[in-house]
N, C-alpha and C positions, 0 to 999 in steps of 0.2 A: 686527595692528600691534604691534610691540614696545613694551614699556614703556621709557621713557627710563632709562638707567643710573642717573641721579640719583634716580629714584623706586623703584628696586629695594631690597629689604630684605635685603641681604647681612649675614650675622651672624658676627662674630668670636666664637669659642667654643672649647671643648675637646672632643675626642673621645677615648674610652677604648680604647686598644689593649692587646692581650695583652702582659704583662710576663713574659718567660721566666724561670723560676726559676734561681737561681745554680747549682744543682746539675745543670743541664742536663736536668731531667725535662720531660716533656711537659705539656700542659694537663690539669688535673684534670677528670674527667668531671662533666657536669651530670646530676642525677637528678631526674626529675619523676614524681610519683605520690602517691596518697593525699592529694590536696589541697595538696601542698607541692612547691616547687622548691628544690633545694639547689645553689647555684652559688658556689663559693669560689675560682674562678680569679682570679689576680692580674692587675690591669690598671693601666696608667699613663696619665694624661691628657696629651694633646699639643694644642698650639694649631693651629687651622685657621680659615679663613674659609669659611663655607658660602655658595655663590652662589645667589641667588634666580633661578629660571628664568622667573618670571612675564612673559608676553608673548613668550617664546621657546620655549614648550613643544614646538613641532613639531620643534625641532632635536635632540630627544633621543628615541631609539627603542630598542626591545628589542634589535634586532640591531646597532644602532650603538653604544650605550653600556651596554645591559643594563637599562634602565628606560624607562618611558614614562608620561606623564600623559595621562589620557583624561577626557572629559566623558560621563557616563552616569548618568541619574537612576535611583534604585532605588525600587521599590514599598515595600520594607521601610524603616522609619524608626527604630524603637526598638532593635532587635537585643537583645532581652531574652530571648525565648523560643527556645531552641535548635531546637525542632521547626519553628518558623516560619522560622528562618534557613535550615534545611536544605530546607524545602519551597518557599520563595519566593525566597530570596537565592541559594542554590546554583545554580538554573537560570539566574538572571540572570548570574552569573559565568561559567558555561559559555558562554552566548551571547556575552558580551563578549569572551572570549578567542578564540572561534572567529572572530568578526568581525575582531578585530585581527590574528590570526596566520594565519588560513586553515587551522587544524588541523581534523582530522576528528573528534576525540573529546577530551573533557576529563574526567578523573577527579579529583574533589575528595576529599582524604583527611582534612582537619580544618580547623577555624577557631579563631581566638583573638579574644575580645573583651577590650579593655583599657579599664578605667575607674579604675584604682588610682593611687596616688601615685607620684612619681618613684622613691623609694627602697623600693619594695614588696618587693624581695627580702629585706629585713631585718625583715619583720613577723613572722617566726617560723612556728609551726605554722599550717597552712591559709592560707599567704600567697597561694595561687592564687585565693582568693576575692576578692582585691584586686589582681588582675593589672594591672600598669601598663606603662609604656614600657621597652624594652630599651636601655639607654644604654651598650652595649658593642659595638664594631665586630665584625661577623660575617657569614658567609654560612650559610644554614640547612642546606645540604647541600654536602659536598665532592663531587668527581667520583665517587669510589667510593660515597659516601653516597647520591648520587642513584640509582644502580643498586640499592643496598640497599633504598631506599624503594620503587622500582618493583617489585622482586621481592616485597617484603612486601605491597604493595597488590594486585598483579595476578600472583600466583604462577603461574597456569596459562597465562598469555599471555606472560610475561616473556621467555622464550627467543626468541620471535619479535619482540617489541617492541624489544628492544635492538639489533636489526639495522636498525631504522628510526630516523628522527629523533624524539627526545622531549625535553621540557623540564619543568622544575618552575618554576612562576611563582606568586608571591603576589599576590593582588588586595587592596590595602591601601586602605581607605576611611575617611574621617572619619565619625563618627556626629554630631558637632557640629563646626563650623568649628574648625580646629586653630590655636591660638596657642601654648599651652604644649607643650613637649617635641615638636616636629615631628620627622619622619623625614628623614634625609639619605641620599642614595645617591651612591656614587662611580662616576665614569666608568670602565667596565671596562678601557678602553685605558690608564689610568694606574696600574693595579694588576696587576703581574706575578704569575704563579702562584707564584713563589718567595717572595712575601710571606705565603702562606697556610700554616697549620699545621693538620693534621687533629686533630680533638678529638671525643671520644665524648660522645653525649647519649643517655640512657636515659629513655624516656617510657612509662609504663604497660605495661611489658613489652617494648617495642620498643627495640632497641639500634641507634642510627644513628650517622652520622658527619657532623659539620659542620666548618666552618673558623673558627678564630680567626686573627687577623691581626697581623703584625709592623708596627710603625710605619714609615712611609715618607713623608717630606714631599712627595714627588711626587704623592701621591694628590690627586685633584681631586673636591671634594664639592659636591652640589647639592640644593636642595629647592625647593618652591613655597610661598611665604608665604601664610598664611591659606587653606590648602586646604579646600574646601567639601564638604559631604555629597553634592553632585551631581557630584563629581569622584572619580577613583580614581588611585592610583599602582600601576602594574604593575612588580613587582620580579622580575627573572629570577634564580633561584637556581642553575639549571643548564641547559645546552644541550648535546646530544650533537654538534651541528654545530660543528666546530672552526674554521670560516671566519668566524664572527660573534662578537659579544660573548657570552661564555658564562656570566657570573655578575656580579652587582652587589653589592659590599660595601655594607652599610647599618648604620645605627644611629640611634636617637633622640638628640637633643642639646638642650641647654638654651639657649634664647634669653633673655638676661638681661632683656629688656624685658617678658617675660611670665612671669617666675619666680613671681609671686604669684597667678596665675590659678588657676581650678579645674583639677583633674586632666583630662588629655586623655582623649577618648573616641574609640575607633577599633575597627575590625574588620579582620582579615586572613584571607583564605581561601586555603588552600594547595592547589595544583592540579598534577596531572601532565597535560601537554599532549602529545597524540599525533598523529603524521602518518602518511600512507600510504606515504611513501618515506623 
């Protein structure tokens, strides 16, 4: 049953879009390594209203809009020990994605736990120790960047895999119920490819390509208010199938009502999802 519109927690806020330099140059590369992230790309804040999907979650799907909310309890609760995350939580994410998509294989290539403050990028040396929310609109992989990641992760199989359908999907889960700095996702149908600009990201020796985004007031943004640890948000970053939603622009955002709460705690697991056709 849908929540009444009057009970929904829609949020007027700002989202940060890439601000193209006056000299016409492209996005500055992001460099991650040695415990530090350096991101000096210029962004500009633009006003949007983020729509709360609570009660209407079933209307949003990976192939329809590029994202999907699911209910799935995890055996892992703390997400402190990387070895336990890999041994317990990774298999859970694999099963979840297979159940939702019908894929035959899921290859997980990394995860990010976030417990840091909103402005964590500015903490200086070793700022990754306080990794927090990403408050800049982006997609983790461009179309070319998705194939680059596939070939990096599965080099011996890549020539065959690129002939079949494959996706990159992030499994984003609260560690504690999210009030401060929730994640918004944009309906893929409202974001044309022409709004994307390829941008380099280098992480621990891997050079990949993501997308930054030019502002467009036609973008339509969504989130689920007070998302719980027994729920997850699936964010599609890439799909080789051109007949469906291929990617979901996303960003953390500030809800003024919860500005003074404790830092958000969440985990995202990044997955290559493979099909037999």
